[in-house]
N, C-alpha and C positions, 0 to 999 in steps of 0.2 A: 504494500500500500504506500502510495506517495501522496502527499498533500492531504486535504480533508475530504473524507468520504462520508456520505450519509446513505445507509442501506435501510430501505423500508420493506419489511417482510410482511406479506399478506398471506394468511392461511386460506386454503380453499373452502368453498361452500360445502355444506354437509351433503352426504350421499349415503347410500346403504352401508358401505364399509364403515364409515365413521359412526353411524347410528347403531350398528351391530357390534362395534369394537372388533372388527376383523382385521387381520394382517393384510396389508395391501395386495389387491389382486387386479388393480387397474380398472375398477368398475366406474361407470359414469356417474355424474351428479344425478340426483332425482329431480323431479319437477319443482319441488319446494326449494331445493338448493339453488337451482338455476334462477328462480324468481327472486330469491333473497340476494343473490349476487347482482342481478340487474338493478335491483332496488337501491343498492348502495354505490353503484358505479360512479355517480356524480360526486361522491365523497372522497375520491382518491386524491392523495397529495400529489403535487407536481413532481416531475422527475425528468432527468436527462436521458435515462435509459430504462428499458424494461426487460425483465427476464421471467422465466417460469420453469418449474420442474417439468420433466417429460411426461409425467403421469396424465392419464385421461382427465382426472378430476381437476388437476391444476390447469391443464390446457382449456377445459371447458369453463372453469372459473375465470381465467384470463380473458377468454372470449366474451363472457357475460359482462365483465368489467370494462370492456372496450380496449383490451390489451392484446388483440389477436396477433399483432406483429411481434410480441415479446419473444426474445431469444430463448430457445430451450437449453437449459443448463443441467446436465446430469448430476452435478454436485448438490442440487437442491432437492433431490429425490428422497423418498422414504427410506427408512432403515430396511435393508434386505433381510427379510424374515426367513429366507431359505425354505426348508420343507414345511414351514408353518404358513406359508403364503396362502391366502384365501380362506383360512380357518379362523374361527372366532377365538378370542382369548379364553373364554369359558371352556370351549371344546378342548383346546390344547392343555389348559390347566387340569382338566379332568383326566386326560390321557397321559400327561407327562408332568405331574406336579413338581417333582424334584428339578426337572429341567427348567421349568418356568421360574421356580424359586431362585435357582442359580442365576438365571438370566437377569432377573430383577435386582438381585443383590450384588452381582459382580459385573462392572462395566466392561471387563475384558472377555466375558463369557459369550459364546455364540453356539449354544447347544443345538440350535436349529440348522446349523451348517451355513448360515448366512453371515451377516455383518454384526459385530459387537457394537455396543454403544460407544466405546472408546474409538473404534474405527470410524463410526459415523461422525463423531465430534472432530476427528482429525480431517476427514474429507471436507466437511462443511467449513472448518476453520481454515483449511488451505484455500478454499474458494474465497472466503471473507478476506483473508490477508492479501489476495490478489486483486481485489476490487479497486478500480481506478477512481481517481478524484471525481467528485460530483455526486449527483443524487440518483441512486438506482432503486427502482421499485420492482420487487420480485414476488411472484406467487409461488410459495414454497410449501412443501409438505410440513405438517405440524412437527414431526420428528426433526426435520432439518432446522426449523425455527428454534426448537429447544436446544439443539446442538450448537447453533450459532450463539445463543445466549450463554451457554456453558463455556464455550470457547472465548467469546469476547470479554466476559466479565471475570474469567479465570476461576470459575466455580469447579469444585471437584465433580467428576463425571457421575458420581453417585446421586447428585442432585437432579440429574436429567429427568427421572420419573416423577419428581415432585413439582415439575413445572407444568402448568395447565395452559394450553394454547387453544382457545375456542375458535370455531370457524369464523371466517370473515373478520378477523381482528388484525390490527397493525402493530408490529413490533419494530421499533426504530433503534438502529445502532449508528451512532455517530462517532467517528474516530479520526485519529491522526497520530503519527509517530508511535504506533503500537499501543495506544490507549483508546479504549472504547467506552462510550457512555450509553446507557440503556434507557429507553422509554418503552414500556411494554403494555400490550393488551388493549389498546384503544379500539373500540368498535369502528368499523368503516362507516363513514357518513355522520360521525359524531361531531364534526366540526373541529375548531381549534383543539389542540395547540399545534400550530405550524412553525413558528419562529424558533428555530435552533440554527444557528449559523456556525 
């Protein structure tokens, strides 16, 4: 990162996966989620550049928000849940309680064969550190937003699961010279506060 950068992270609208607490399976938004995204589209902060995760729900949210031309950025994607993909947390916890407990307690664990929380934080942190000067608005998976906060504020990775990132909220990271400031969880369309220079 060089100069001052402002990264504005928007979480996608709700769909069946989020409602059912399912590990990402690239499902579309539902009708309610699409309507909610369109309803707050006018409340987006200004930006110099736009990006989005590659998932269908982030792509559809970006389109509903009027950001159809946003660049697809793999680093903003969901945590890779490996063989748990498409299954609900309740289903996996019932079948593999020890594996879920390990995964939730140890940021280095990946009993599903996918990505650990620590690896996700490193992936998103690498992207965040590479952001160019200016204002970047990005539709990112909730897990990527959590990871960005953990990385930027220097939190221990164990805090990852304690961060709640609701749909269609804005998390702002403003940085320069390796130091980040955080403003989190503002609902889109809620109006000010804009001025952070």
